[in-house]
C-alpha positions, 0 to 999 in steps of 0.5 A: 499500500502506498503511504499517503503522507511520507515521501519515498512511499513503498519503502519498508520504513526501517521495518524490523522483524515483526514480533510478538511482545513477550515482556509482561511488565511492558505489556502492562505498561503499554496497556496503561499508556494506550487506554483511551481514558488514561490520564497523562502518565509520566515515565517516572510513575510508570517505571516506579509502578513496576520497580524500575528506574526511568532509564531501565524502563525506556531501555526495555521499551526500546527493545520491545517496541523500538522507542522510548516512552515519550516518543511512543506516546507522541507517535500514537497521538500523531498516527491517529491525527494523521489518520483523521486528516487523511480519512475525515473532514474534521478541521485541523484544530478539532483533530489537534484538540482530540489528540491531546494538543493544547493549540494548533501551533503545538500540534503543527510543530509536533506533526512536522517533526514526525512526518516532515510536512505540516498538517494542511499539506499532509491532508492535501497529499493524502487527498492526492494519493488516495485512490478513488473508490471503485466498484468493490469499495462501493459494494462494501459500503452498500453492504455496511450496517450500523451496529451497537457493541457491548463491552466484551472481555478478551484475552489478548496478545500484542504483535507489532509489524505490517498487516501482511504478517497477520496470518503468521501472528494467528498461528503464533497465538494459537501455538502459545495458547496451546502451550499454556494449556488452552484448547483453541478448537471452539474459541471465538477469535477477535482481531484488534487493529489500531493503525491506518497502514496508509499513514503509520509506518509498517514497523509501528503497526499494532495488531492484537490477536485475542479470544473472547473471555466471557466469564473473565476466567483466563486472566491468570493464564501464564504467557505474554497475555493481557486482559482487554475489552472490546469496547462498547459503542456504535460501529459500522459492521461489514461481513468479509471473506477471502484473503486477509488483504480484503480487510484494507479494501473493506475499511476503505469502503467504510471510511471513504463512502459509508461514513461520508454518506451517513455523516459519521466520523472516525473515533480513537477507538480501534477496529475489530475482526470477529472471526467466523472460522479459526484464523489460525487454520485459514492459511492467509484467508479471513471469514469475519465481520469487521467493526469500525467505530464511529460517532 
């Protein structure tokens, strides 16, 4: 996929080997940092909570996700901002405020540092480089329906790397679950994806492989897992099947056509894949319902 903002699109953007996060203390720290309703968390407070010095925490974060805490937090905010610039018609000031910046000037400065262009030019680049919706995207938009989700608890495992590696993530996830003594045969699989691959460098893309945990009995399972929740709210839902690459086209149809037609806009909530068949058996295929949050 062509990158909508960065120059020299098509490069790997320094992609490291896609990996599973297996440091449980770092997994816990990231869950707290990434929570939508979390207050500002300082490096010193987070380090103290796991018995580390700030230097030690930053060293372990850099080993796990390739960056220090401050840079990681800033990247999360700016990647969301870039996605909103590219995929919505919200004003730049509204996006700045939504992503935690106190002024448009501060937002512009931070955005240029990360992407090399100011937000207004980034939106123009995204508009120029975004392909026009085709018949397939229109078909996806026409098949999309609104849906309301309640909170659903899950047991999650974090992976980081490009979306092309998602089938391999699922196979790894199933193996780790089985080693932990869990039978995966009848488990409902849920994928959580956070980033827009058109605006986030591939090596920073986060993807969580999950299984539903309706009775919240799995939180003590040994391994690189964390308890999480599929968040309640309003979603655009769409059934998809085929190669996993179909997800990008489906989400593009929802965001570029369905949301525009229904006067909806993206939120900071991640998107979800609810799989109808175990993805660890599908060899790169997907049979699932996609949920994209809106407001």
